BAGU-557798 format. One record per residue: z, x, y of N, C-alpha, C in turn; residue number from 1. Coordinates in steps of 0.05 Angstrom, whole numbers, plus 32768, in hexadecimal, padded with zeros to 4 digits. Example, Ala and Ser with C-alpha at 12.3 -4.5 7.8 and 13.67 -1.06 7.14 Angstrom:
+------+------+------+-------+-------+-------+------+------+------+-----+
! n.pz ! n.px ! n.py ! ca.pz ! ca.px ! ca.py ! c.pz ! c.px ! c.py !  nr !
+------+------+------+-------+-------+-------+------+------+------+-----+
! 809C ! 8108 ! 7F8E !  809C !  80F6 !  7FA6 ! 809C ! 8108 ! 7FBE !   1 !
! 808E ! 8101 ! 7FD3 !  808F !  8111 !  7FEB ! 809D ! 8102 ! 8001 !   2 !
+------+------+------+-------+-------+-------+------+------+------+-----+
***
This chain:
+------+------+------+-------+-------+-------+------+------+------+-----+
! n.pz ! n.px ! n.py ! ca.pz ! ca.px ! ca.py ! c.pz ! c.px ! c.py !  nr !
+------+------+------+-------+-------+-------+------+------+------+-----+
! 8002 ! 801A ! 7FEB !  8004 !  7FFF !  8003 ! 8004 ! 8011 ! 8019 !   1 !
! 8011 ! 802C ! 8017 !  8012 !  8034 !  8038 ! 7FF2 ! 8046 ! 8035 !   2 !
! 7FF1 ! 804C ! 801D !  7FD0 !  805C !  8023 ! 7FB9 ! 8049 ! 802B !   3 !
! 7FB9 ! 802F ! 8027 !  7FA6 !  8024 !  802D ! 7FA8 ! 801C ! 8043 !   4 !
! 7FBE ! 801B ! 8053 !  7FC9 !  801A !  8074 ! 7FBC ! 8030 ! 8089 !   5 !
! 7FCB ! 8046 ! 8074 !  7FC3 !  8064 !  807E ! 7F99 ! 8062 ! 807F !   6 !
! 7F95 ! 8057 ! 8073 !  7F73 !  805C !  806E ! 7F6B ! 8046 ! 8088 !   7 !
! 7F73 ! 8029 ! 808A !  7F6E !  801C !  8099 ! 7F6E ! 8027 ! 80B1 !   8 !
! 7F85 ! 8035 ! 80B1 !  7F8F !  8045 !  80DC ! 7F74 ! 805B ! 80D4 !   9 !
! 7F67 ! 806D ! 80C6 !  7F5B !  807A !  80C4 ! 7F3D ! 8077 ! 80D2 !  10 !
! 7F35 ! 8063 ! 80C6 !  7F24 !  8050 !  80C7 ! 7F1F ! 804D ! 80E5 !  11 !
! 7F2E ! 8040 ! 80E5 !  7F31 !  8031 !  8103 ! 7F34 ! 804B ! 8118 !  12 !
! 7F3B ! 805A ! 8114 !  7F35 !  8071 !  812B ! 7F1E ! 8082 ! 8128 !  13 !
! 7F17 ! 8083 ! 810C !  7EF9 !  808A !  810C ! 7EE6 ! 807A ! 8115 !  14 !
! 7EEA ! 8068 ! 8119 !  7ED5 !  804F !  812D ! 7ED5 ! 8054 ! 814A !  15 !
! 7EF6 ! 8051 ! 814B !  7EF3 !  8058 !  816E ! 7EEB ! 8074 ! 817E !  16 !
! 7EF4 ! 8088 ! 8164 !  7EE0 !  80A2 !  8172 ! 7EC5 ! 809F ! 816F !  17 !
! 7EB6 ! 8094 ! 815E !  7E99 !  8097 !  8157 ! 7E94 ! 8087 ! 8173 !  18 !
! 7E9D ! 8064 ! 817B !  7E9A !  805F !  8198 ! 7E98 ! 806A ! 81AA !  19 !
! 7EAC ! 807E ! 81B0 !  7EAD !  808D !  81C2 ! 7E9B ! 8098 ! 81C5 !  20 !
! 7E92 ! 80AE ! 81AD !  7E7D !  80BE !  81B2 ! 7E67 ! 80B6 ! 81B8 !  21 !
! 7E56 ! 8098 ! 81B3 !  7E46 !  808F !  81B4 ! 7E43 ! 8089 ! 81D5 !  22 !
! 7E58 ! 807E ! 81D9 !  7E5F !  8078 !  81F8 ! 7E55 ! 8095 ! 8209 !  23 !
! 7E60 ! 80AA ! 81FE !  7E61 !  80BA !  8212 ! 7E46 ! 80CC ! 8213 !  24 !
! 7E3A ! 80CA ! 81F3 !  7E1F !  80DA !  81F6 ! 7E08 ! 80C6 ! 81FF !  25 !
! 7E11 ! 80AB ! 8207 !  7DF5 !  80A2 !  8214 ! 7DEF ! 80AA ! 8238 !  26 !
! 7E03 ! 80B5 ! 8241 !  7E03 !  80AC !  8260 ! 7E00 ! 8094 ! 8269 !  27 !
! 7DF9 ! 809A ! 827A !  7DE9 !  807D !  8290 ! 7DDB ! 807E ! 8291 !  28 !
! 7DC4 ! 8080 ! 8280 !  7DA4 !  8074 !  827E ! 7DA8 ! 8061 ! 827D !  29 !
! 7D8B ! 8057 ! 828D !  7D8B !  8038 !  8295 ! 7D6A ! 803A ! 8298 !  30 !
! 7D53 ! 8032 ! 8283 !  7D40 !  8034 !  8285 ! 7D2E ! 8021 ! 828B !  31 !
! 7D21 ! 8014 ! 829B !  7D0C !  8006 !  82AD ! 7CF3 ! 800C ! 82A6 !  32 !
! 7CE8 ! 7FEE ! 82AA !  7CCE !  7FED !  82A0 ! 7CBC ! 7FFA ! 82BC !  33 !
! 7CAF ! 8002 ! 82BC !  7CA5 !  8014 !  82DA ! 7C92 ! 7FF6 ! 82E5 !  34 !
! 7C8B ! 7FF6 ! 8302 !  7C83 !  7FE6 !  8312 ! 7C81 ! 7FE9 ! 832B !  35 !
! 7C7A ! 7FD7 ! 833B !  7C86 !  7FCF !  8354 ! 7CA4 ! 7FDB ! 8362 !  36 !
! 7CA4 ! 7FF4 ! 8376 !  7CC2 !  7FFE !  8372 ! 7CD5 ! 7FE7 ! 837D !  37 !
! 7CC9 ! 7FD3 ! 838E !  7CD7 !  7FBF !  839C ! 7CE1 ! 7FAB ! 8386 !  38 !
! 7CD9 ! 7FA9 ! 836B !  7CE3 !  7F9C !  8361 ! 7CFC ! 7FAB ! 8346 !  39 !
! 7CFF ! 7FC7 ! 8355 !  7D09 !  7FD8 !  8336 ! 7D25 ! 7FD4 ! 8341 !  40 !
! 7D32 ! 7FCA ! 832D !  7D57 !  7FD8 !  8328 ! 7D60 ! 7FEA ! 8341 !  41 !
! 7D77 ! 7FF2 ! 8346 !  7D79 !  7FFE !  835A ! 7D85 ! 8017 ! 8344 !  42 !
! 7D8F ! 8016 ! 832A !  7D9E !  8027 !  831A ! 7D8B ! 8032 ! 8302 !  43 !
! 7D70 ! 8031 ! 8306 !  7D60 !  8033 !  82F3 ! 7D63 ! 8055 ! 82F0 !  44 !
! 7D5D ! 8069 ! 82DA !  7D5A !  8083 !  82D9 ! 7D44 ! 8087 ! 82D0 !  45 !
! 7D3F ! 8077 ! 82B6 !  7D1F !  807C !  82AC ! 7D10 ! 8067 ! 82AF !  46 !
! 7CF1 ! 806D ! 82B7 !  7CE1 !  8058 !  82BD ! 7CCF ! 805E ! 829F !  47 !
! 7CC2 ! 804E ! 829E !  7CAF !  804A !  827A ! 7C9C ! 8033 ! 827F !  48 !
! 7C89 ! 803B ! 826D !  7C74 !  8028 !  8264 ! 7C58 ! 8026 ! 8284 !  49 !
! 7C6D ! 8020 ! 829C !  7C52 !  8024 !  82A9 ! 7C5A ! 8031 ! 82C1 !  50 !
! 7C40 ! 8031 ! 82D7 !  7C50 !  8041 !  82EC ! 7C6C ! 803A ! 8302 !  51 !
! 7C67 ! 804A ! 8307 !  7C81 !  803F !  831B ! 7C69 ! 8040 ! 833D !  52 !
! 7C67 ! 8032 ! 834A !  7C56 !  8027 !  8363 ! 7C6A ! 801F ! 837B !  53 !
! 7C69 ! 803D ! 8390 !  7C71 !  8037 !  83A3 ! 7C5C ! 8032 ! 83B2 !  54 !
! 7C5C ! 8016 ! 83C8 !  7C46 !  800C !  83D6 ! 7C4C ! 8007 ! 83F5 !  55 !
! 7C45 ! 7FFD ! 840B !  7C4B !  7FEE !  8418 ! 7C5D ! 7FD5 ! 841C !  56 !
! 7C61 ! 7FD4 ! 840D !  7C7B !  7FB6 !  8408 ! 7C98 ! 7FCA ! 840A !  57 !
! 7C99 ! 7FDC ! 840A !  7CB9 !  7FEE !  8400 ! 7CB9 ! 7FF7 ! 841E !  58 !
! 7CD1 ! 7FF3 ! 8433 !  7CDB !  8005 !  843E ! 7CE6 ! 8021 ! 8437 !  59 !
! 7CEE ! 8035 ! 844E !  7CF9 !  804B !  8440 ! 7D16 ! 8048 ! 8435 !  60 !
! 7D23 ! 803D ! 844A !  7D46 !  802E !  843D ! 7D42 ! 8020 ! 8427 !  61 !
! 7D36 ! 8019 ! 841E !  7D33 !  8001 !  8405 ! 7D2D ! 801A ! 83EA !  62 !
! 7D1B ! 8026 ! 83F3 !  7D0E !  803F !  83D9 ! 7D23 ! 804E ! 83D5 !  63 !
! 7D31 ! 805A ! 83EE !  7D44 !  8075 !  83E3 ! 7D5E ! 8060 ! 83D1 !  64 !
! 7D5C ! 804B ! 83DA !  7D75 !  803E !  83BA ! 7D63 ! 803B ! 83A7 !  65 !
! 7D52 ! 8038 ! 83A7 !  7D47 !  802E !  8388 ! 7D38 ! 804E ! 837C !  66 !
! 7D3A ! 8060 ! 8385 !  7D2D !  8075 !  837A ! 7D4B ! 8088 ! 837D !  67 !
! 7D5A ! 808E ! 8380 !  7D6F !  80A9 !  8385 ! 7D80 ! 80A6 ! 8366 !  68 !
! 7D79 ! 808E ! 8359 !  7D86 !  8098 !  8336 ! 7D6A ! 80A4 ! 8323 !  69 !
! 7D4C ! 809B ! 832C !  7D43 !  80A1 !  8319 ! 7D3C ! 80BB ! 8312 !  70 !
! 7D44 ! 80C6 ! 82F7 !  7D44 !  80E0 !  82E8 ! 7D25 ! 80E5 ! 82DB !  71 !
! 7D17 ! 80D5 ! 82D3 !  7D01 !  80D7 !  82C6 ! 7CF0 ! 80B9 ! 82C2 !  72 !
! 7CD3 ! 80C9 ! 82CB !  7CC2 !  80B6 !  82CF ! 7CA6 ! 80BF ! 82BA !  73 !
! 7CA2 ! 80AD ! 82A4 !  7C8B !  80AA !  8293 ! 7C7B ! 80A4 ! 828C !  74 !
! 7C6E ! 8091 ! 82A4 !  7C4D !  8088 !  82A7 ! 7C4C ! 8088 ! 82C0 !  75 !
! 7C52 ! 809B ! 82D1 !  7C48 !  80A2 !  82E6 ! 7C57 ! 8099 ! 8300 !  76 !
! 7C48 ! 809F ! 8319 !  7C52 !  809E !  832A ! 7C3D ! 8099 ! 8340 !  77 !
! 7C3D ! 8072 ! 834D !  7C28 !  8076 !  835D ! 7C39 ! 8075 ! 837D !  78 !
! 7C27 ! 8080 ! 838D !  7C2F !  8078 !  83B1 ! 7C1C ! 8070 ! 83B7 !  79 !
! 7C0F ! 8056 ! 83CC !  7BFC !  8058 !  83C9 ! 7BFD ! 8042 ! 83E9 !  80 !
! 7BF4 ! 8041 ! 8402 !  7BE8 !  8034 !  8412 ! 7C0A ! 802D ! 841A !  81 !
! 7C22 ! 803D ! 841B !  7C34 !  804D !  842B ! 7C32 ! 8050 ! 8444 !  82 !
! 7C4B ! 8045 ! 845D !  7C3F !  804E !  8477 ! 7C61 ! 8060 ! 8477 !  83 !
! 7C64 ! 8065 ! 8462 !  7C8A !  8074 !  845C ! 7C7D ! 8094 ! 846A !  84 !
! 7C93 ! 80A3 ! 846E !  7C8F !  80B3 !  8478 ! 7CA0 ! 80CC ! 8467 !  85 !
! 7CB5 ! 80CB ! 8458 !  7CC0 !  80D5 !  8441 ! 7CC1 ! 80BD ! 842F !  86 !
! 7CC5 ! 80D2 ! 8413 !  7CC5 !  80CC !  8405 ! 7CDE ! 80E6 ! 83ED !  87 !
! 7CF5 ! 80D8 ! 83E1 !  7D0D !  80EA !  83D0 ! 7D0C ! 80DF ! 83BF !  88 !
! 7D03 ! 80F6 ! 83AC !  7D14 !  80E2 !  8391 ! 7D28 ! 80FB ! 838B !  89 !
! 7D40 ! 80FC ! 8390 !  7D60 !  8116 !  838C ! 7D64 ! 8118 ! 8371 !  90 !
! 7D5D ! 80FF ! 8364 !  7D65 !  810A !  8341 ! 7D4D ! 8110 ! 832E !  91 !
! 7D30 ! 810B ! 833A !  7D24 !  810D !  8325 ! 7D1C ! 812C ! 8312 !  92 !
! 7D14 ! 812E ! 82FC !  7D1C !  8145 !  82F0 ! 7CFD ! 8149 ! 82E2 !  93 !
! 7CEE ! 8132 ! 82DD !  7CD5 !  813B !  82CB ! 7CC2 ! 8117 ! 82D8 !  94 !
! 7CA7 ! 811B ! 82E0 !  7C97 !  8105 !  82DF ! 7C84 ! 810D ! 82C8 !  95 !
! 7C79 ! 8100 ! 82C8 !  7C5F !  80FC !  82AB ! 7C51 ! 80E4 ! 82A4 !  96 !
! 7C3B ! 80E9 ! 82A2 !  7C1F !  80D2 !  8296 ! 7C10 ! 80E5 ! 8285 !  97 !
! 7C11 ! 80D0 ! 826C !  7BFE !  80D6 !  825E ! 7BE3 ! 80CF ! 8259 !  98 !
! 7BE6 ! 80B7 ! 8277 !  7BC8 !  80A6 !  8276 ! 7BBC ! 80A1 ! 8291 !  99 !
! 7BC6 ! 80B7 ! 82A5 !  7BB9 !  80BD !  82B8 ! 7BD4 ! 80D3 ! 82C5 ! 100 !
! 7BCF ! 80D8 ! 82E2 !  7BD8 !  80EE !  82EE ! 7BFC ! 80E6 ! 82F5 ! 101 !
! 7C0B ! 80F8 ! 82F3 !  7C26 !  80FC !  82F5 ! 7C2D ! 80EF ! 8313 ! 102 !
! 7C1B ! 80EC ! 8327 !  7C1D !  80E3 !  833F ! 7C06 ! 80DF ! 8350 ! 103 !
! 7BFF ! 80CB ! 8355 !  7BF2 !  80C2 !  835B ! 7BE7 ! 80BB ! 8380 ! 104 !
! 7BE9 ! 80C5 ! 8395 !  7BEB !  80BF !  83A9 ! 7BCB ! 80BA ! 83B5 ! 105 !
! 7BCB ! 809C ! 83BE !  7BB7 !  808A !  83CF ! 7BC1 ! 807B ! 83EF ! 106 !
! 7BB4 ! 8088 ! 83FB !  7BB0 !  8082 !  841C ! 7BD1 ! 807B ! 841F ! 107 !
! 7BE3 ! 808C ! 842B !  7BFD !  8092 !  8439 ! 7BF3 ! 8095 ! 844B ! 108 !
! 7BF8 ! 808E ! 8461 !  7BE8 !  808D !  847F ! 7C05 ! 80A2 ! 8491 ! 109 !
! 7C1A ! 80A7 ! 8482 !  7C33 !  80B2 !  848A ! 7C42 ! 80C7 ! 8486 ! 110 !
! 7C34 ! 80C6 ! 8465 !  7C45 !  80D7 !  8457 ! 7C4B ! 80F4 ! 845A ! 111 !
! 7C65 ! 80FD ! 8461 !  7C60 !  811B !  846A ! 7C72 ! 812B ! 8458 ! 112 !
! 7C80 ! 811B ! 844D !  7C96 !  8130 !  843E ! 7CA5 ! 8121 ! 841D ! 113 !
! 7CA1 ! 812B ! 840B !  7C9F !  811A !  83F4 ! 7CB5 ! 8140 ! 83DE ! 114 !
! 7CCC ! 8130 ! 83DD !  7CE2 !  813C !  83D3 ! 7CEE ! 8140 ! 83B6 ! 115 !
! 7CE2 ! 8148 ! 83AB !  7CF7 !  8148 !  838B ! 7D06 ! 8163 ! 8384 ! 116 !
! 7D1A ! 8160 ! 8392 !  7D2C !  8184 !  838C ! 7D2F ! 8181 ! 836A ! 117 !
! 7D2D ! 8177 ! 835F !  7D34 !  817E !  8340 ! 7D28 ! 8175 ! 832D ! 118 !
! 7D04 ! 817E ! 833A !  7CF5 !  8171 !  832D ! 7CEC ! 818B ! 831B ! 119 !
! 7CF4 ! 8184 ! 82FC !  7CED !  819A !  82E9 ! 7CCC ! 81A1 ! 82D6 ! 120 !
! 7CC3 ! 8182 ! 82D3 !  7CAA !  8183 !  82C6 ! 7C9E ! 8168 ! 82D3 ! 121 !
! 7C80 ! 8174 ! 82D5 !  7C6E !  815C !  82E3 ! 7C50 ! 8160 ! 82D2 ! 122 !
! 7C4A ! 8150 ! 82C6 !  7C32 !  8153 !  82B5 ! 7C1E ! 8133 ! 82B5 ! 123 !
! 7C0C ! 8136 ! 82B0 !  7BFE !  8124 !  82BB ! 7BE4 ! 812A ! 82A1 ! 124 !
! 7BC6 ! 8119 ! 82A0 !  7BB5 !  8113 !  8298 ! 7BA1 ! 8108 ! 82AA ! 125 !
! 7B8A ! 811A ! 82AE !  7B80 !  8130 !  82A4 ! 7B9A ! 814A ! 82C0 ! 126 !
! 7B9D ! 8144 ! 82D6 !  7BAB !  8155 !  82EA ! 7BC8 ! 8147 ! 82F2 ! 127 !
! 7BD7 ! 8152 ! 82F4 !  7BF3 !  8144 !  82FC ! 7BF6 ! 813C ! 8316 ! 128 !
! 7BE8 ! 8138 ! 832C !  7BE2 !  812E !  834A ! 7BC5 ! 812C ! 8343 ! 129 !
! 7BC9 ! 8114 ! 8356 !  7BAA !  810B !  835D ! 7BAA ! 8103 ! 8382 ! 130 !
! 7B9C ! 810E ! 8396 !  7BA0 !  80FC !  83AA ! 7B86 ! 80EE ! 83B4 ! 131 !
! 7B8D ! 80DD ! 83C3 !  7B6A !  80CA !  83C9 ! 7B70 ! 80BC ! 83E3 ! 132 !
! 7B5E ! 80C7 ! 83FA !  7B5F !  80B1 !  8413 ! 7B86 ! 80B8 ! 841F ! 133 !
! 7B90 ! 80D1 ! 8421 !  7BAE !  80D1 !  8418 ! 7BB3 ! 80E8 ! 8439 ! 134 !
! 7BC5 ! 80DE ! 844A !  7BC6 !  80F0 !  8461 ! 7BD9 ! 8107 ! 8458 ! 135 !
! 7BE9 ! 80FC ! 843D !  7C01 !  811A !  843B ! 7BF2 ! 812F ! 8433 ! 136 !
! 7BDB ! 8133 ! 841E !  7BC7 !  814B !  8416 ! 7BC4 ! 8159 ! 842A ! 137 !
! 7BB9 ! 8141 ! 8440 !  7BA9 !  8154 !  8454 ! 7BB6 ! 815A ! 8465 ! 138 !
! 7BD0 ! 815A ! 8472 !  7BE4 !  8163 !  847C ! 7BEB ! 8178 ! 8477 ! 139 !
! 7BF5 ! 817D ! 845C !  7BFE !  818B !  8444 ! 7BE6 ! 81A6 ! 8449 ! 140 !
! 7BCD ! 81A8 ! 843C !  7BBB !  81BC !  8439 ! 7BB7 ! 81C2 ! 8455 ! 141 !
! 7BA7 ! 81B0 ! 8465 !  7BA0 !  81BA !  8480 ! 7BBD ! 81CA ! 8498 ! 142 !
! 7BDA ! 81CC ! 848C !  7BED !  81D0 !  849A ! 7BF3 ! 81D0 ! 84B9 ! 143 !
! 7BEC ! 81A7 ! 84BB !  7BE8 !  81A1 !  84D8 ! 7C0B ! 819B ! 84E2 ! 144 !
! 7C15 ! 8191 ! 84CC !  7C29 !  817F !  84CC ! 7C40 ! 8188 ! 84C0 ! 145 !
! 7C51 ! 819C ! 84DA !  7C69 !  81B0 !  84C8 ! 7C83 ! 8194 ! 84C0 ! 146 !
! 7C84 ! 817D ! 84B8 !  7C8C !  816C !  84A9 ! 7C81 ! 8171 ! 848B ! 147 !
! 7C72 ! 8171 ! 8484 !  7C60 !  8172 !  8478 ! 7C5D ! 8185 ! 845C ! 148 !
! 7C7A ! 8176 ! 8440 !  7C89 !  8188 !  842F ! 7C83 ! 8185 ! 841A ! 149 !
! 7C7B ! 818E ! 8406 !  7C7E !  8184 !  83E3 ! 7C92 ! 819B ! 83E1 ! 150 !
! 7CA9 ! 8191 ! 83D6 !  7CBC !  819F !  83C7 ! 7CCB ! 818D ! 83B9 ! 151 !
+------+------+------+-------+-------+-------+------+------+------+-----+
***
């Protein structure tokens, strides 16, 4: 009888320890499906399945709250038609896209700063970056705008 009681206690302790281990090892990841950033939850850390789209529908303030926790984008990033001057991904470590460019810049009239201080991997097919009618790349390449910076 005592042995059975000790066995039950040991099993209970084991279950608690395993539960604690899994809760600590999973961390605070929140996977979200890519779409327009305005519809994204503010606590997303991984963006999957579809590209994350930043367009004219989002303000800089709203953008900042949506991007601050994102660590990984798996289906690319599209920045198109914005009038935003600054985009910052403070936590991003990886941006990739197996079906196109990792980052696609298109028609951004005022973008002068794209900040990714923790980026470790950038990969896309056939190229990691693609620019189309975009002021950002023009100002960076021409060196005319001192505020233009890719980091």
